[in-house]
N, C-alpha and C positions, 0 to 999 in steps of 0.2 A: 503494499499500500504507500509506503514512503516514496517508492520509485514512481509509482503512478501520479502522484501529486507533485513530484520535483521536491521531495522533503526528505532524502537521505541524511542530511545533516541537521535535522530537527530531531527533537524528541517525540515519543509516543505520544507525550500531551499535547503537542502542538498539532499533531496528525489527526488526533481525535477530534480536537477542538475545530479542525479545516471540516472534518467529517460531518461533524455535528452541527456547526454554525457558520460554516463557509469562512472562518476567521483565517486570514493569513498566517501560515506558521513562521514562527521565527527560528532561525538557525541556532545552533548551540553556541556558535561565535557571539551573536547579537545578546544572547541571555548571559554568557559568561562577562560581556562588556559591562551589563548592568552590575551584575554581582561584584565586580572588580571596583566599579564607581561608588557603590554602596560601602565597600569595605575599606576603602581607602581612608585612613586616618583613625581607624578604628582598631587595627592590630598594631603591635610591635613590627619594626621593619623584618624581622626574620620570621615572624609570623604571616605578615603580608605576603612574603616570597614564597612561602609554603602554600598559602591559599591560591596563589597565582599558579604555581605548579599544579596544584590540583585541578583547578579550572582548565589548565592546558591539558590534561589528561581528560578531562571531560569533554572538551571540544573535540580531540580526536577519537576517543574511544566510546563515549556515551555516558549516558545517564547512571549506568551500573557503577561507574566509577566513585559515585557517591555513597555508596553503600558502606555504613560503617564496617563490614567487614573487609573492606579493602583499606582500611586506614592503615595497618601494619605492612600489608605489601607496598602502599604508596610511601610511606615512610622508608622501607629499606629502598627501593627505588631511588628517592631522592636523596638518602644520605648514605646510600651504599652500604646495606645491611648494619650499618652503625647505629642502633637505636638509643644507644647511651648518647650519640652525637646530637641526634633530633631531640632528645629530651632537654639535653644543655642549652640547644638552640631556641625551643619552642616552649619550654615549661614541663610542670610534671604530668604525669600520663592523663589525669582529668582535665590540665588545660589545654593538652594537645587535642583530646576528644572534642571539648569545647570549641576550640577553635574549628575544628574540621566541621561541625554542625552549624556553627554559628551564620557562616554566610551563606548556606544553601536557600533559605526562604526567600533571599534576593533574586535568585534565578528566576523565580516565577512570578516575580513582580513587576508592574510596570515602572517605568522611570520616575524616581521621586515618591513612590509610593510606599516604601517600605525601608526604614531606617534602621541598621543594625545598631543595638546597644551593646556592644561588648567592651567591657573595661577589664583588661587583665588584671589590675590591681582588686577589683571587687569580684571577678569572675562572672559578670553578667554576661550573658549571650543573648542572641537574637532570637532565640527559641523561647526564651522567658518573655521578650516583649511580644512575639507573636502569639503566644497562648494566653497574655493578658488582653490583647488588642482584638483577639478572634478566639469564638468558642467553636471547636470542631464537633461534629455532629454526624451519624450516619442513618439514613433510611433504608430499612430492609425489607424487600416487597417478596410477599409469595405465600400461598394458602399452605403450601406444602410443608412450610417450615412452620406455621403456627398450628398446623394437624399434627406434627411431629414425623411426618412422613420422611422428612429429610433434616438432616441436622445441619444448623446454621454454622457455618466456619467464616462468613464474611466478618461478624463482629470482632473475633480474634484477631483476624487479618489486618483489619484497620487498626485496631488498638496496637499492634505489633509494629506496623509502617510508621505511625505516628510517633510512638515511643523510640524508634529508632533516631527519630530526629528531635527528640526531647520534646515533643509535644503531647499533651493529654486529650483524650475524647472526652467532651463533656456530656454528651446525651447520645442514646440510640432509640429508635423508634422502629418497632415493626407494624406493618400493615399487612392485610390480605390484598388478593386480588380482586378488590373492588374499585373501580374507576373514581367514584365520588370520594372515597377516604384517600386514595393516593393522591388525587388532584390537590386536595385539601392540605395533604402533608407537604406537598411540593410547593404551595403557594406560601404556607407556613415559613418554609426554609428560605423561599425567596424573598420574603419580607422582610426575615432578619439581618443582622449583620455577620451570621455565622458563615462558616465555611462548610458544607455540607455535601456529603457522599449519598450516593444512591446506588443501591445493588438490588438485581432482580428485576423481573418482568419486561426484559427486552428481548426474550425470545420470539420465535416465529408461530406458538401456539395460540389457540384463541383466546386463552386467557392472561395473557401477557399484554400490559396496557399502558406501561411506564412511559413510553414514547408519546402515546396519544396524551396521555395525562399531563405530561411535561409541557406540549404544545397547548394544552388548554390552560395551565398554570399560568403560562406566559403571554397568553392571549395572542398567539401566532399559530397559522396553518402548519400542518405538518406536511413537508415536502420530501420526496423521495431524491435522495442523493444519487446523482448521475454515477459518479465513481463507485459508490458503495452499490449500487445496482448492478453495474459491470463485474465487480468481484464476485457478487453472490451468483449470478447467472454462470458465470465461469465455474464456481465451485459446483453448483448444479449438475453442469455437465461432466465434471470430473467425476462427480459422484455416480452418474447414469454410466459412465466408461467403467468405474472401479466394481459396478454390480452387473455389469455386462446387460444392461438393459438400454432399449433406446430412449434419447432425451425427447421428452414431451413438451413443445412449445406452451400446451395449453397449462402445464404444471407453473410456469413462470408467470403467466396470467393470474393464477390462483394464489401463489405464494408470494409474488412481488406486487403485481399490478393492482 
């Protein structure tokens, strides 16, 4: 999909934003530039050099370089396996981790919208500022979860992803496959200042309503994205070949149109 929309050097976040909202994707270079701008004068000189090194890796390798599991490999790459040298340059282990996390929220901020509040002497980090400025919530959709037919794994994963960035989950809401309830939940989320994730209800079965409800909550029409349609049709043809059955164009009308 990244190749299809000419976004090979953008994050999945930007690709999905383009698919969902036709928003022009930003390159990782552009996002890194914003993060560098926010980080300037917020870290010591050596910490800033390390942040810039991490952003260089992010630009070339992708968003996985920002995972906390990559911190030690990045330190070894930057300081030639001399972790003690890294600690001497950047601070103790806790400080190093906080520096690594502190600049990341600015990657997905608009210019001027997020100020990194990290002071090496007070150990204040941007995740503290972000968590105080915004509450993070999640809406989990699905009758099968409420009925117990399927175990919810979304909540634990969202908590894990936020915690890895030093951010707490403030609330979670479960809602069944009822369009009115889903729309109401999304309207509440959109009316708040919270950062809200929504999971479930985006499949192709008749009880999946999240897309339609999101459009209703925003008071906009639901439009079929041409690139997404092409990808789905391509996949349907692949499945037909894998199952050795003829591809039926009428199925396209039923499932897509």
